[in-house]
PQR file with spaces between the fields and no chain letter, atoms N, CA, C, O and H, PARSE charges and radii, in Angstrom:
ATOM       1  N    MET     1       4.310   -7.209   -8.444 -0.4000 1.5000
ATOM       2  CA   MET     1       4.294   -6.262   -7.385 -0.0000 2.0000
ATOM       3  C    MET     1       5.418   -5.255   -7.546  0.5500 1.7000
ATOM       4  O    MET     1       6.481   -5.574   -8.077 -0.5500 1.4000
ATOM       5  N    ALA     2       5.181   -4.080   -7.098 -0.4000 1.5000
ATOM       6  CA   ALA     2       6.184   -3.047   -7.215 -0.0000 2.0000
ATOM       7  C    ALA     2       7.222   -3.178   -6.119  0.5500 1.7000
ATOM       8  O    ALA     2       6.890   -3.486   -4.974 -0.5500 1.4000
ATOM       9  H    ALA     2       4.317   -3.821   -6.667  0.4000 1.0000
ATOM      10  N    VAL     3       8.454   -2.948   -6.462 -0.4000 1.5000
ATOM      11  CA   VAL     3       9.552   -3.036   -5.510 -0.0000 2.0000
ATOM      12  C    VAL     3      10.479   -1.845   -5.736  0.5500 1.7000
ATOM      13  O    VAL     3      10.801   -1.507   -6.875 -0.5500 1.4000
ATOM      14  H    VAL     3       8.724   -2.698   -7.392  0.4000 1.0000
ATOM      15  N    TYR     4      10.897   -1.221   -4.658 -0.4000 1.5000
ATOM      16  CA   TYR     4      11.840   -0.122   -4.759 -0.0000 2.0000
ATOM      17  C    TYR     4      13.232   -0.696   -4.567  0.5500 1.7000
ATOM      18  O    TYR     4      13.511   -1.310   -3.537 -0.5500 1.4000
ATOM      19  H    TYR     4      10.635   -1.495   -3.732  0.4000 1.0000
ATOM      20  N    GLU     5      14.095   -0.508   -5.526 -0.4000 1.5000
ATOM      21  CA   GLU     5      15.467   -0.972   -5.436 -0.0000 2.0000
ATOM      22  C    GLU     5      16.408    0.188   -5.754  0.5500 1.7000
ATOM      23  O    GLU     5      16.250    0.880   -6.760 -0.5500 1.4000
ATOM      24  H    GLU     5      13.869   -0.009   -6.362  0.4000 1.0000
ATOM      25  N    ALA     6      17.374    0.382   -4.887 -0.4000 1.5000
ATOM      26  CA   ALA     6      18.396    1.387   -5.131 -0.0000 2.0000
ATOM      27  C    ALA     6      19.659    0.650   -5.571  0.5500 1.7000
ATOM      28  O    ALA     6      20.198   -0.161   -4.818 -0.5500 1.4000
ATOM      29  H    ALA     6      17.503   -0.180   -4.070  0.4000 1.0000
ATOM      30  N    HIS     7      20.128    0.925   -6.776 -0.4000 1.5000
ATOM      31  CA   HIS     7      21.294    0.235   -7.301 -0.0000 2.0000
ATOM      32  C    HIS     7      22.592    0.896   -6.833  0.5500 1.7000
ATOM      33  O    HIS     7      23.671    0.315   -6.946 -0.5500 1.4000
ATOM      34  H    HIS     7      19.689    1.584   -7.388  0.4000 1.0000
ATOM      35  N    ARG     8      22.478    2.081   -6.322 -0.4000 1.5000
ATOM      36  CA   ARG     8      23.657    2.738   -5.778 -0.0000 2.0000
ATOM      37  C    ARG     8      23.189    3.556   -4.582  0.5500 1.7000
ATOM      38  O    ARG     8      22.073    4.075   -4.582 -0.5500 1.4000
ATOM      39  H    ARG     8      21.601    2.554   -6.230  0.4000 1.0000
ATOM      40  N    PRO     9      24.020    3.671   -3.585 -0.5600 1.5000
ATOM      41  CA   PRO     9      23.577    4.406   -2.391  0.2800 2.0000
ATOM      42  C    PRO     9      23.402    5.894   -2.700  0.5500 1.7000
ATOM      43  O    PRO     9      24.204    6.501   -3.408 -0.5500 1.4000
ATOM      44  N    ALA    10      22.355    6.443   -2.161 -0.4000 1.5000
ATOM      45  CA   ALA    10      22.115    7.862   -2.328 -0.0000 2.0000
ATOM      46  C    ALA    10      23.035    8.633   -1.415  0.5500 1.7000
ATOM      47  O    ALA    10      23.187    8.275   -0.247 -0.5500 1.4000
ATOM      48  H    ALA    10      21.703    5.949   -1.586  0.4000 1.0000
ATOM      49  N    THR    11      23.646    9.672   -1.913 -0.4000 1.5000
ATOM      50  CA   THR    11      24.551   10.464   -1.112 -0.0000 2.0000
ATOM      51  C    THR    11      23.831   11.645   -0.526  0.5500 1.7000
ATOM      52  O    THR    11      22.997   12.259   -1.191 -0.5500 1.4000
ATOM      53  H    THR    11      23.523    9.963   -2.862  0.4000 1.0000
ATOM      54  N    GLY    12      24.135   11.970    0.697 -0.4000 1.5000
ATOM      55  CA   GLY    12      23.543   13.140    1.324 -0.0000 2.0000
ATOM      56  C    GLY    12      22.134   12.922    1.843  0.5500 1.7000
ATOM      57  O    GLY    12      21.474   13.888    2.228 -0.5500 1.4000
ATOM      58  H    GLY    12      24.813   11.471    1.237  0.4000 1.0000
ATOM      59  N    THR    13      21.652   11.694    1.867 -0.4000 1.5000
ATOM      60  CA   THR    13      20.310   11.451    2.397 -0.0000 2.0000
ATOM      61  C    THR    13      20.426   10.842    3.786  0.5500 1.7000
ATOM      62  O    THR    13      21.414   10.187    4.117 -0.5500 1.4000
ATOM      63  H    THR    13      22.188   10.909    1.554  0.4000 1.0000
ATOM      64  N    SER    14      19.428   11.067    4.564 -0.4000 1.5000
ATOM      65  CA   SER    14      19.447   10.552    5.932 -0.0000 2.0000
ATOM      66  C    SER    14      18.817    9.185    6.009  0.5500 1.7000
ATOM      67  O    SER    14      18.130    8.750    5.085 -0.5500 1.4000
ATOM      68  H    SER    14      18.625   11.599    4.295  0.4000 1.0000
ATOM      69  N    GLY    15      19.052    8.510    7.115 -0.4000 1.5000
ATOM      70  CA   GLY    15      18.446    7.221    7.353 -0.0000 2.0000
ATOM      71  C    GLY    15      16.931    7.321    7.458  0.5500 1.7000
ATOM      72  O    GLY    15      16.216    6.372    7.136 -0.5500 1.4000
ATOM      73  H    GLY    15      19.609    8.863    7.866  0.4000 1.0000
ATOM      74  N    ILE    16      16.443    8.475    7.910 -0.4000 1.5000
ATOM      75  CA   ILE    16      15.002    8.682    8.023 -0.0000 2.0000
ATOM      76  C    ILE    16      14.343    8.631    6.643  0.5500 1.7000
ATOM      77  O    ILE    16      13.280    8.031    6.486 -0.5500 1.4000
ATOM      78  H    ILE    16      17.024    9.246    8.171  0.4000 1.0000
ATOM      79  N    PHE    17      14.956    9.243    5.668 -0.4000 1.5000
ATOM      80  CA   PHE    17      14.415    9.221    4.313 -0.0000 2.0000
ATOM      81  C    PHE    17      14.379    7.779    3.780  0.5500 1.7000
ATOM      82  O    PHE    17      13.382    7.352    3.196 -0.5500 1.4000
ATOM      83  H    PHE    17      15.820    9.731    5.796  0.4000 1.0000
ATOM      84  N    ASN    18      15.458    7.047    3.982 -0.4000 1.5000
ATOM      85  CA   ASN    18      15.509    5.656    3.509 -0.0000 2.0000
ATOM      86  C    ASN    18      14.453    4.818    4.219  0.5500 1.7000
ATOM      87  O    ASN    18      13.825    3.959    3.600 -0.5500 1.4000
ATOM      88  H    ASN    18      16.268    7.393    4.456  0.4000 1.0000
ATOM      89  N    LEU    19      14.254    5.060    5.504 -0.4000 1.5000
ATOM      90  CA   LEU    19      13.217    4.350    6.259 -0.0000 2.0000
ATOM      91  C    LEU    19      11.840    4.697    5.698  0.5500 1.7000
ATOM      92  O    LEU    19      10.988    3.819    5.564 -0.5500 1.4000
ATOM      93  H    LEU    19      14.764    5.758    6.006  0.4000 1.0000
ATOM      94  N    PHE    20      11.617    5.951    5.373 -0.4000 1.5000
ATOM      95  CA   PHE    20      10.345    6.379    4.817 -0.0000 2.0000
ATOM      96  C    PHE    20      10.064    5.676    3.483  0.5500 1.7000
ATOM      97  O    PHE    20       8.962    5.176    3.255 -0.5500 1.4000
ATOM      98  H    PHE    20      12.308    6.665    5.481  0.4000 1.0000
ATOM      99  N    VAL    21      11.074    5.645    2.607 -0.4000 1.5000
ATOM     100  CA   VAL    21      10.925    5.012    1.303 -0.0000 2.0000
ATOM     101  C    VAL    21      10.646    3.513    1.469  0.5500 1.7000
ATOM     102  O    VAL    21       9.765    2.980    0.795 -0.5500 1.4000
ATOM     103  H    VAL    21      11.969    6.051    2.792  0.4000 1.0000
ATOM     104  N    ALA    22      11.369    2.835    2.340 -0.4000 1.5000
ATOM     105  CA   ALA    22      11.151    1.417    2.570 -0.0000 2.0000
ATOM     106  C    ALA    22       9.756    1.147    3.144  0.5500 1.7000
ATOM     107  O    ALA    22       9.094    0.187    2.749 -0.5500 1.4000
ATOM     108  H    ALA    22      12.085    3.268    2.887  0.4000 1.0000
ATOM     109  N    THR    23       9.321    1.982    4.059 -0.4000 1.5000
ATOM     110  CA   THR    23       7.975    1.837    4.641 -0.0000 2.0000
ATOM     111  C    THR    23       6.912    2.061    3.601  0.5500 1.7000
ATOM     112  O    THR    23       5.936    1.313    3.540 -0.5500 1.4000
ATOM     113  H    THR    23       9.859    2.762    4.380  0.4000 1.0000
ATOM     114  N    PHE    24       7.082    3.084    2.775 -0.4000 1.5000
ATOM     115  CA   PHE    24       6.106    3.354    1.734 -0.0000 2.0000
ATOM     116  C    PHE    24       6.065    2.211    0.717  0.5500 1.7000
ATOM     117  O    PHE    24       4.986    1.820    0.273 -0.5500 1.4000
ATOM     118  H    PHE    24       7.875    3.692    2.825  0.4000 1.0000
ATOM     119  N    ALA    25       7.224    1.675    0.346 -0.4000 1.5000
ATOM     120  CA   ALA    25       7.284    0.552   -0.614 -0.0000 2.0000
ATOM     121  C    ALA    25       6.572   -0.671   -0.037  0.5500 1.7000
ATOM     122  O    ALA    25       5.828   -1.345   -0.750 -0.5500 1.4000
ATOM     123  H    ALA    25       8.101    1.992    0.707  0.4000 1.0000
ATOM     124  N    ALA    26       6.793   -0.965    1.245 -0.4000 1.5000
ATOM     125  CA   ALA    26       6.118   -2.124    1.874 -0.0000 2.0000
ATOM     126  C    ALA    26       4.612   -1.933    1.930  0.5500 1.7000
ATOM     127  O    ALA    26       3.851   -2.867    1.677 -0.5500 1.4000
ATOM     128  H    ALA    26       7.398   -0.418    1.824  0.4000 1.0000
ATOM     129  N    TRP    27       4.177   -0.701    2.267 -0.4000 1.5000
ATOM     130  CA   TRP    27       2.738   -0.394    2.297 -0.0000 2.0000
ATOM     131  C    TRP    27       2.136   -0.574    0.912  0.5500 1.7000
ATOM     132  O    TRP    27       1.067   -1.166    0.764 -0.5500 1.4000
ATOM     133  H    TRP    27       4.796    0.057    2.473  0.4000 1.0000
ATOM     134  N    ASN    28       2.826   -0.064   -0.098 -0.4000 1.5000
ATOM     135  CA   ASN    28       2.302   -0.139   -1.464 -0.0000 2.0000
ATOM     136  C    ASN    28       2.242   -1.591   -1.942  0.5500 1.7000
ATOM     137  O    ASN    28       1.269   -1.981   -2.587 -0.5500 1.4000
ATOM     138  H    ASN    28       3.694    0.417    0.022  0.4000 1.0000
ATOM     139  N    ASP    29       3.253   -2.392   -1.640 -0.4000 1.5000
ATOM     140  CA   ASP    29       3.237   -3.796   -2.017 -0.0000 2.0000
ATOM     141  C    ASP    29       2.052   -4.516   -1.392  0.5500 1.7000
ATOM     142  O    ASP    29       1.373   -5.302   -2.054 -0.5500 1.4000
ATOM     143  H    ASP    29       4.044   -2.075   -1.116  0.4000 1.0000
ATOM     144  N    ALA    30       1.805   -4.243   -0.104 -0.4000 1.5000
ATOM     145  CA   ALA    30       0.666   -4.875    0.577 -0.0000 2.0000
ATOM     146  C    ALA    30      -0.657   -4.432   -0.052  0.5500 1.7000
ATOM     147  O    ALA    30      -1.579   -5.233   -0.205 -0.5500 1.4000
ATOM     148  H    ALA    30       2.356   -3.605    0.433  0.4000 1.0000
ATOM     149  N    ARG    31      -0.738   -3.160   -0.411 -0.4000 1.5000
ATOM     150  CA   ARG    31      -1.964   -2.633   -1.041 -0.0000 2.0000
ATOM     151  C    ARG    31      -2.225   -3.287   -2.387  0.5500 1.7000
ATOM     152  O    ARG    31      -3.356   -3.669   -2.686 -0.5500 1.4000
ATOM     153  H    ARG    31       0.012   -2.510   -0.287  0.4000 1.0000
ATOM     154  N    VAL    32      -1.185   -3.417   -3.201 -0.4000 1.5000
ATOM     155  CA   VAL    32      -1.299   -4.027   -4.523 -0.0000 2.0000
ATOM     156  C    VAL    32      -1.700   -5.489   -4.390  0.5500 1.7000
ATOM     157  O    VAL    32      -2.564   -5.967   -5.125 -0.5500 1.4000
ATOM     158  H    VAL    32      -0.266   -3.107   -2.959  0.4000 1.0000
ATOM     159  N    THR    33      -1.075   -6.202   -3.451 -0.4000 1.5000
ATOM     160  CA   THR    33      -1.390   -7.608   -3.227 -0.0000 2.0000
ATOM     161  C    THR    33      -2.831   -7.780   -2.770  0.5500 1.7000
ATOM     162  O    THR    33      -3.558   -8.644   -3.259 -0.5500 1.4000
ATOM     163  H    THR    33      -0.374   -5.813   -2.854  0.4000 1.0000
ATOM     164  N    ARG    34      -3.228   -6.933   -1.818 -0.4000 1.5000
ATOM     165  CA   ARG    34      -4.599   -6.989   -1.267 -0.0000 2.0000
ATOM     166  C    ARG    34      -5.625   -6.752   -2.389  0.5500 1.7000
ATOM     167  O    ARG    34      -6.620   -7.471   -2.484 -0.5500 1.4000
ATOM     168  H    ARG    34      -2.637   -6.231   -1.421  0.4000 1.0000
ATOM     169  N    ASN    35      -5.376   -5.735   -3.243 -0.4000 1.5000
ATOM     170  CA   ASN    35      -6.300   -5.445   -4.335 -0.0000 2.0000
ATOM     171  C    ASN    35      -6.367   -6.587   -5.346  0.5500 1.7000
ATOM     172  O    ASN    35      -7.451   -6.933   -5.816 -0.5500 1.4000
ATOM     173  H    ASN    35      -4.568   -5.151   -3.166  0.4000 1.0000
ATOM     174  N    ALA    36      -5.227   -7.170   -5.684 -0.4000 1.5000
ATOM     175  CA   ALA    36      -5.214   -8.274   -6.649 -0.0000 2.0000
ATOM     176  C    ALA    36      -5.961   -9.487   -6.108  0.5500 1.7000
ATOM     177  O    ALA    36      -6.739  -10.106   -6.834 -0.5500 1.4000
ATOM     178  H    ALA    36      -4.346   -6.889   -5.302  0.4000 1.0000
ATOM     179  N    LEU    37      -5.737   -9.832   -4.856 -0.4000 1.5000
ATOM     180  CA   LEU    37      -6.406  -10.996   -4.281 -0.0000 2.0000
ATOM     181  C    LEU    37      -7.895  -10.735   -4.099  0.5500 1.7000
ATOM     182  O    LEU    37      -8.710  -11.644   -4.254 -0.5500 1.4000
ATOM     183  H    LEU    37      -5.105   -9.329   -4.266  0.4000 1.0000
ATOM     184  N    SER    38      -8.246   -9.514   -3.775 -0.4000 1.5000
ATOM     185  CA   SER    38      -9.674   -9.172   -3.583 -0.0000 2.0000
ATOM     186  C    SER    38     -10.451   -9.295   -4.882  0.5500 1.7000
ATOM     187  O    SER    38     -11.660   -9.525   -4.849 -0.5500 1.4000
ATOM     188  H    SER    38      -7.584   -8.776   -3.649  0.4000 1.0000
ATOM     189  N    LYS    39      -9.806   -9.150   -6.003 -0.4000 1.5000
ATOM     190  CA   LYS    39     -10.501   -9.236   -7.297 -0.0000 2.0000
ATOM     191  C    LYS    39     -10.792  -10.672   -7.714  0.5500 1.7000
ATOM     192  O    LYS    39     -11.589  -10.912   -8.621 -0.5500 1.4000
ATOM     193  H    LYS    39      -8.824   -8.963   -6.030  0.4000 1.0000
ATOM     194  N    LEU    40     -10.133  -11.637   -7.040 -0.4000 1.5000
ATOM     195  CA   LEU    40     -10.355  -13.037   -7.382 -0.0000 2.0000
ATOM     196  C    LEU    40     -11.690  -13.514   -6.813  0.5500 1.7000
ATOM     197  O    LEU    40     -12.146  -13.029   -5.778 -0.5500 1.4000
ATOM     198  H    LEU    40      -9.486  -11.441   -6.303  0.4000 1.0000
ATOM     199  N    SER    41     -12.302  -14.464   -7.501 -0.4000 1.5000
ATOM     200  CA   SER    41     -13.539  -15.056   -6.990 -0.0000 2.0000
ATOM     201  C    SER    41     -13.209  -16.028   -5.868  0.5500 1.7000
ATOM     202  O    SER    41     -12.052  -16.404   -5.678 -0.5500 1.4000
ATOM     203  H    SER    41     -11.932  -14.858   -8.342  0.4000 1.0000
ATOM     204  N    ASP    42     -14.242  -16.434   -5.122 -0.4000 1.5000
ATOM     205  CA   ASP    42     -14.045  -17.394   -4.052 -0.0000 2.0000
ATOM     206  C    ASP    42     -13.478  -18.704   -4.598  0.5500 1.7000
ATOM     207  O    ASP    42     -12.643  -19.339   -3.954 -0.5500 1.4000
ATOM     208  H    ASP    42     -15.182  -16.129   -5.276  0.4000 1.0000
ATOM     209  N    ARG    43     -13.919  -19.091   -5.747 -0.4000 1.5000
ATOM     210  CA   ARG    43     -13.422  -20.322   -6.396 -0.0000 2.0000
ATOM     211  C    ARG    43     -11.947  -20.198   -6.722  0.5500 1.7000
ATOM     212  O    ARG    43     -11.173  -21.120   -6.461 -0.5500 1.4000
ATOM     213  H    ARG    43     -14.598  -18.574   -6.270  0.4000 1.0000
ATOM     214  N    GLU    44     -11.547  -19.065   -7.292 -0.4000 1.5000
ATOM     215  CA   GLU    44     -10.140  -18.860   -7.641 -0.0000 2.0000
ATOM     216  C    GLU    44      -9.269  -18.831   -6.379  0.5500 1.7000
ATOM     217  O    GLU    44      -8.167  -19.381   -6.372 -0.5500 1.4000
ATOM     218  H    GLU    44     -12.176  -18.317   -7.505  0.4000 1.0000
ATOM     219  N    LEU    45      -9.757  -18.195   -5.322 -0.4000 1.5000
ATOM     220  CA   LEU    45      -9.010  -18.188   -4.065 -0.0000 2.0000
ATOM     221  C    LEU    45      -8.859  -19.599   -3.515  0.5500 1.7000
ATOM     222  O    LEU    45      -7.795  -19.967   -3.017 -0.5500 1.4000
ATOM     223  H    LEU    45     -10.652  -17.748   -5.327  0.4000 1.0000
ATOM     224  N    ASP    46      -9.938  -20.397   -3.607 -0.4000 1.5000
ATOM     225  CA   ASP    46      -9.895  -21.769   -3.139 -0.0000 2.0000
ATOM     226  C    ASP    46      -8.900  -22.592   -3.948  0.5500 1.7000
ATOM     227  O    ASP    46      -8.242  -23.477   -3.400 -0.5500 1.4000
ATOM     228  H    ASP    46     -10.802  -20.098   -4.011  0.4000 1.0000
ATOM     229  N    ASP    47      -8.782  -22.315   -5.227 -0.4000 1.5000
ATOM     230  CA   ASP    47      -7.829  -23.040   -6.099 -0.0000 2.0000
ATOM     231  C    ASP    47      -6.381  -22.818   -5.638  0.5500 1.7000
ATOM     232  O    ASP    47      -5.539  -23.703   -5.791 -0.5500 1.4000
ATOM     233  H    ASP    47      -9.316  -21.596   -5.672  0.4000 1.0000
ATOM     234  N    ILE    48      -6.098  -21.654   -5.082 -0.4000 1.5000
ATOM     235  CA   ILE    48      -4.730  -21.403   -4.613 -0.0000 2.0000
ATOM     236  C    ILE    48      -4.603  -21.595   -3.098  0.5500 1.7000
ATOM     237  O    ILE    48      -3.594  -21.219   -2.501 -0.5500 1.4000
ATOM     238  H    ILE    48      -6.782  -20.936   -4.958  0.4000 1.0000
ATOM     239  N    GLY    49      -5.616  -22.173   -2.494 -0.4000 1.5000
ATOM     240  CA   GLY    49      -5.560  -22.538   -1.078 -0.0000 2.0000
ATOM     241  C    GLY    49      -5.800  -21.403   -0.111  0.5500 1.7000
ATOM     242  O    GLY    49      -5.311  -21.431    1.018 -0.5500 1.4000
ATOM     243  H    GLY    49      -6.435  -22.479   -2.978  0.4000 1.0000
ATOM     244  N    LEU    50      -6.549  -20.404   -0.543 -0.4000 1.5000
ATOM     245  CA   LEU    50      -6.848  -19.249    0.318 -0.0000 2.0000
ATOM     246  C    LEU    50      -8.366  -19.062    0.449  0.5500 1.7000
ATOM     247  O    LEU    50      -9.150  -19.586   -0.342 -0.5500 1.4000
ATOM     248  H    LEU    50      -6.946  -20.381   -1.461  0.4000 1.0000
ATOM     249  N    CYS    51      -8.743  -18.301    1.469 -0.4000 1.5000
ATOM     250  CA   CYS    51     -10.126  -17.838    1.594 -0.0000 2.0000
ATOM     251  C    CYS    51     -10.073  -16.350    1.810  0.5500 1.7000
ATOM     252  O    CYS    51      -8.995  -15.802    2.039 -0.5500 1.4000
ATOM     253  H    CYS    51      -8.105  -17.875    2.112  0.4000 1.0000
ATOM     254  N    ARG    52     -11.208  -15.677    1.743 -0.4000 1.5000
ATOM     255  CA   ARG    52     -11.247  -14.211    1.870 -0.0000 2.0000
ATOM     256  C    ARG    52     -10.611  -13.747    3.158  0.5500 1.7000
ATOM     257  O    ARG    52      -9.990  -12.684    3.183 -0.5500 1.4000
ATOM     258  H    ARG    52     -12.084  -16.123    1.557  0.4000 1.0000
ATOM     259  N    GLY    53     -10.746  -14.512    4.236 -0.4000 1.5000
ATOM     260  CA   GLY    53     -10.180  -14.134    5.510 -0.0000 2.0000
ATOM     261  C    GLY    53      -8.671  -14.150    5.541  0.5500 1.7000
ATOM     262  O    GLY    53      -8.073  -13.581    6.454 -0.5500 1.4000
ATOM     263  H    GLY    53     -11.251  -15.375    4.215  0.4000 1.0000
ATOM     264  N    ASP    54      -8.034  -14.786    4.568 -0.4000 1.5000
ATOM     265  CA   ASP    54      -6.585  -14.871    4.515 -0.0000 2.0000
ATOM     266  C    ASP    54      -5.940  -13.669    3.824  0.5500 1.7000
ATOM     267  O    ASP    54      -4.731  -13.465    3.941 -0.5500 1.4000
ATOM     268  H    ASP    54      -8.521  -15.248    3.827  0.4000 1.0000
ATOM     269  N    ILE    55      -6.717  -12.892    3.123 -0.4000 1.5000
ATOM     270  CA   ILE    55      -6.146  -11.850    2.260 -0.0000 2.0000
ATOM     271  C    ILE    55      -5.295  -10.860    3.046  0.5500 1.7000
ATOM     272  O    ILE    55      -4.165  -10.586    2.641 -0.5500 1.4000
ATOM     273  H    ILE    55      -7.698  -13.057    3.029  0.4000 1.0000
ATOM     274  N    ASP    56      -5.791  -10.314    4.154 -0.4000 1.5000
ATOM     275  CA   ASP    56      -5.015   -9.330    4.914 -0.0000 2.0000
ATOM     276  C    ASP    56      -3.726   -9.902    5.441  0.5500 1.7000
ATOM     277  O    ASP    56      -2.687   -9.243    5.389 -0.5500 1.4000
ATOM     278  H    ASP    56      -6.709  -10.537    4.483  0.4000 1.0000
ATOM     279  N    ALA    57      -3.774  -11.134    5.954 -0.4000 1.5000
ATOM     280  CA   ALA    57      -2.554  -11.763    6.473 -0.0000 2.0000
ATOM     281  C    ALA    57      -1.516  -11.992    5.391  0.5500 1.7000
ATOM     282  O    ALA    57      -0.323  -11.780    5.605 -0.5500 1.4000
ATOM     283  H    ALA    57      -4.618  -11.669    5.995  0.4000 1.0000
ATOM     284  N    ILE    58      -1.981  -12.431    4.217 -0.4000 1.5000
ATOM     285  CA   ILE    58      -1.050  -12.666    3.084 -0.0000 2.0000
ATOM     286  C    ILE    58      -0.464  -11.330    2.624  0.5500 1.7000
ATOM     287  O    ILE    58       0.734  -11.233    2.361 -0.5500 1.4000
ATOM     288  H    ILE    58      -2.951  -12.603    4.043  0.4000 1.0000
ATOM     289  N    ALA    59      -1.307  -10.309    2.530 -0.4000 1.5000
ATOM     290  CA   ALA    59      -0.813   -9.006    2.037 -0.0000 2.0000
ATOM     291  C    ALA    59       0.225   -8.403    2.986  0.5500 1.7000
ATOM     292  O    ALA    59       1.165   -7.759    2.522 -0.5500 1.4000
ATOM     293  H    ALA    59      -2.281  -10.389    2.744  0.4000 1.0000
ATOM     294  N    MET    60       0.086   -8.589    4.264 -0.4000 1.5000
ATOM     295  CA   MET    60       1.017   -8.010    5.241 -0.0000 2.0000
ATOM     296  C    MET    60       2.276   -8.853    5.418  0.5500 1.7000
ATOM     297  O    MET    60       3.260   -8.387    5.992 -0.5500 1.4000
ATOM     298  H    MET    60      -0.678   -9.112    4.640  0.4000 1.0000
ATOM     299  N    ARG    61       2.248  -10.086    4.927 -0.4000 1.5000
ATOM     300  CA   ARG    61       3.392  -10.969    5.124 -0.0000 2.0000
ATOM     301  C    ARG    61       4.605  -10.504    4.330  0.5500 1.7000
ATOM     302  O    ARG    61       5.741  -10.608    4.792 -0.5500 1.4000
ATOM     303  H    ARG    61       1.448  -10.464    4.461  0.4000 1.0000
ATOM     304  N    GLY    62       4.345   -9.981    3.109 -0.4000 1.5000
ATOM     305  CA   GLY    62       5.348   -9.452    2.207 -0.0000 2.0000
ATOM     306  C    GLY    62       6.713   -9.751    2.492  0.5500 1.7000
ATOM     307  O    GLY    62       7.605   -9.326    1.757 -0.5500 1.4000
ATOM     308  H    GLY    62       3.422   -9.897    2.734  0.4000 1.0000
C-alpha cells in the first residue's frame, strides 16, 4: 500500500495543506486495499477469513 511519509517538516506550508495530503493518502490507501481485495475470489477471501461484505470495512480501517 502507498504511504505518504515526510522525513523533514515542510517549511512555509499550512496545516490545511498537511491535512489535505494526509486525507488524500488515507483515501488512496483505502482505494488500493479495496481494489486488491475485490480482485480475490470468494475462496481466497475465505482463506484469509473475510467475505465480500467485509471489504469496505477493512479498507476504511486503515
